[in-house]
N, C-alpha and C positions, 0 to 999 in steps of 0.2 A: 633663320634670322639672323642678321648682320648686327654684332654688335653694333654699341652706339659710336665707338671712335669710326669705327669702318663703313657707317650708313651717313656720316656726318659730311654734308655738302660743303664745297669750296667755302664756301660767303662763312662759316663757321672757324677759318683759320684766322677770320677778324671779329669773332664773337662768344666763341666759346669752344671751350674744348673738353669732352668730358675726361680726360684722365688727366688733364690739371687741375680742374677745378673748378674753373672760371666758368661764371655765368655770363650768359649773354646781355649785352647790356642796352637799356631803349633809348631810343632818339623821340623826343618832342615832335609835333607837327609845326610845321615851319610857314606861315600865310605868305610872305615874301616869297619863299621858294618855292610855293605852288605858283605864284602869280610870274615870276618868273621863267617858268618852265612853261605854264599856258602861252604865255607871250612869245618864247623861240622856240616852240615844238612844230615841226611840219615847216620849217623855215630852211628852204637851201640856202647855205652861207657860201659868203667872200671867199674865193681860195686864196692862200698867201700864203710863204712861208712861216713856220713857225706855230704848226696848228700843235694842240696835244686835246687826243681823245681820252675821255675820262670813263670808265663803267662805275655806275653807281649799283651793287648790288643789294639793295632792299626789295622785298616784292610789293609792301605797303605802300600805295600810291600816298604822295607822289616821286618817291624815291628810286622807280625804276626806269632807268636810263641811259644812254650815254652823253655826257657833256662836251662839246667841243670848244675850248679856250683858244686864242691868241696870245702866245704868251712873251709877245715882245711888249707889252704892254706890262704895269707894277699890280696884282690879284686883282688879273679882269674879272670880268661877267664872262657870263656863256655866250656865245657867239649866234649858238645852238645849241639845239636838246633834240636826239634821236630818240623816238618812241618805237614806230611803226616800226615790226619784225624784231623787237627787245622786250624778254623777259628774264631776271632775273639773272642780267648780265655777268658774267665774271671778270671777260677779259678782251680787248680790242686789239689788231693787229693792222699795219699797215704796209702797201707794197711801194715799190719807187713809182707807179704811174699812179698812187694816191686811193687805191682801190681799199676801203674800209672791210675789216672784218668781224664781227662782233660774235664770242659765243654765250650761248643763252641754255641754262637750267629751268627754263620756266615750267616744261609739264613732258611728261615720257620720258625719253632718251635726252632730248635737247636740240639743239639746232644749232646752225653757224648762219648770218648774216652778214648777205656780202653788199657794201655801198658803194658806187661810182664817187668819184672824187667830187663833193658840194654838193652831195645830195644827201637828203633824209631817209630818204623811202630807199627799202631794200632792190636790187634788180636780181638777187637769186637769192634762194636756201639749201643751206646742206645737211641732209639728214642722214642719209648713206656713210655708215660709218661711225656716227656720234655716237657717245654713249657714257652722259654725264659729262659735258667737256668743261675744260679747265682755260687755261691758259693756251695762247696760239705763236706763231713767229712765221717769218716768213725768211726762204731762205735766197742765195744768190742767183738763183732763177727764179725767182719770182712763185715758188712753190710752198702752198699754207699746208703749214703742220700744227695738229691740236692733242692735248692733251687728253685724254678720256678718262675721268674716273672710275666710273661706273664697272669698265672691261677689264681689269685696266687696260691700257696700251696707248699708243702714241701713234697716228696718222699721218698719211701724205698724201696732199692732194695736187696733182698739175694744176696749173696756172689756168684757170676756166674751166676748170670739169668738178663735178659735185662727185665723183667716183673716188674710192680712196686706189693708190697707187702701190703705196707701200703700209705695212703696218709691223709695229716695235711690239714688240713684247717681253723681252729677254733683259731683265735690271729693271723691271716696270714694277712698282709693289701701287704708290698711292702717289701719279704724278701729279703735277702742280705746273709750278713754273716751265717755261721753256725757253732755251736762246740759242743760236744760232749765230757761231763768227764767219769773219769772211774767207777761212779756209773752209768753210762746209762743217766742221765738226759742231754735233749738237750737244746741247745740255739738256737733263732734266733733272727738276729737284722732286724727289720724292717725299711727302708730307708726312707721313708716319707710313707703319706696317712693324710685321716681326723682327726685322731686321736694323731697325730703326730709320731715322731719317738722314737722305745721303743726296748727294749728284750726281747723278751717271752720267760720264762722256762715251759720245760717240764719233768713231772717225766717219767722214764720208762714206756714203755706199754699206756700211756696216750697220747689223740689226743685231750686233752686241757690244756689252761695254767693253772699253780701250782701257777704260780707268774709274774707280770709286774716289767719291770726295767723301769724307766724312769729317774729318778736322774743321771745325767752325761751324757746320752745319746742324742748325738745330731748329726744328719746325718751320720748313723754308716756305716761301710764297714763293711771289714772281721774282724772276732772274733776269742778270742782260748781260752784255758783252758790248766791250767799246770798241773803238777801231784795231787796238792793239791786241787785239783778244784778250784782255784783261775782263776776269769773271767777277759779275757782283754778285751776292747772295743777299736777298731779303728772309730774316731773322723775325717771325711774327713776337712769337713769345719772350726772348730775351731782349728785343727790342734792339737791335744793330743790323745792321750791313755789311758782312765780310769782304772782303776783295783778294782775291786771287793772281798773280801775274799768268800770263799765259804758258800752259802744259803743266802747272803746280797744283800740288793737293792740299797744299798747308796756307794760310791768310796771309797774305802780305802787312795787310793791314786794317782796321777796324772803324766802320764809322757809327758814330754815337749819339753826335751831338743832334739836337731836337729830334730823336729817334721815338715812335709813340706807337707802335705795334705797325712796321713796316711792312708792305706786304706786293710790293711793285717796284721795279725799275725798268727805265726805260730811258732812249736815247735820242735826242735830235741830232741832225747832220752837220749841225755845228758843234759836236760835242758834247753839250750840256746834257748833263746825266738829270731825270726827273725821279724820286722815288716818293712813294705814298704812304702815308701814316693814316690809318684806319682807327687806330686807339687801342689800347688795350685795358684791361680790368687793371692789372696792377700796376697803372700809371706809366711814365714816361716824363724823358725831360723836353721834347716837342708838342706843340698841340695837337688833337685829334683831325680826321678829314681833313688834312692841307696835303700839298703837291709842294716838296723840297724841291727847289731850281740851284742845282749845282755847277759852276764853274769848270770846264774841263781840269782834270787834275786836283778839284779842290774838294776837301773833308768838310770844309764847310756850306752850308747853303747862305746863297746870296739873295734871293727873293722867294716867294710861295706864292701858290694860289689856294684859296679858301674858300670863294664866296660859290655858295650853291652845289658845295660836297658833301652830303650823306654816305658814311659807306663806302667809299671807293676803292675799288679793287686794281682790278687791271687797266695801264697805259698805254698809249700808245703817241708815236710822235710822225707829222709827216710835215717837211720830208724826213721821211728815216734813215738814219745814221748808216745802214747797211741795206743792201748791196750798194 
């Protein structure tokens, strides 16, 4: 039998940690949220620049879905809600064509659902090679990469394929976040394990880590890279996001303003950064259940999205920053 910490699912980085002594917080049912969900569910949406996809990871109805927002407005309501093919979602990622991928841990080993741009019904489902999927990322060739918590490993799927093409196991302990820069370097955040928490970095076409980042990494969740290959690591327990310049193993600076259980980082084509606050038992300087929006290069959020967000975890943007 697995220990409590090893058996814990990805959602619990935003809810409970058996070694930290935190207990899961409860959410009350929100009638307005349910009405909004019913109105938006299964409705195809108008495609435009500045879309944000947010996975809500709570299996209790009505909080089990992916919300789609237009980020051009101020604290907008969802344009549409994706529920078909979604159960206990952990992350969302999009390619340059707008294809949306959602990782799900709803039952068994889980699966990845694939959606054409503008659609809320899946066109394909990936199960082969999936084992407790966490976060996902798209590389410069449009290939899909998925972290598997149960196995544990990281799996690559070539564009259009539902069968694994590459599997990485070396350096993988308890993989959560994953990001890929424009050079093709792959970054994987290990959330916990006997050797602690870290971010392992793989050079293109390599299956063994070329370096390991430990300084400033503490119970990481989602990670992201910008156009300059600057790495951003969300640390849930301490409540911060660490910034690392390209090729560096030590933080350049730290984002703490309005952080409250940060679990994901993503970038839009314009360079704006989106940090997800899921909320923490120990509190934080910012509101829980929000997406904070940062202009390029800024450490202070300018806007936020808070409507109809309950246990938000992974996020993705269309058009994506990379490739």
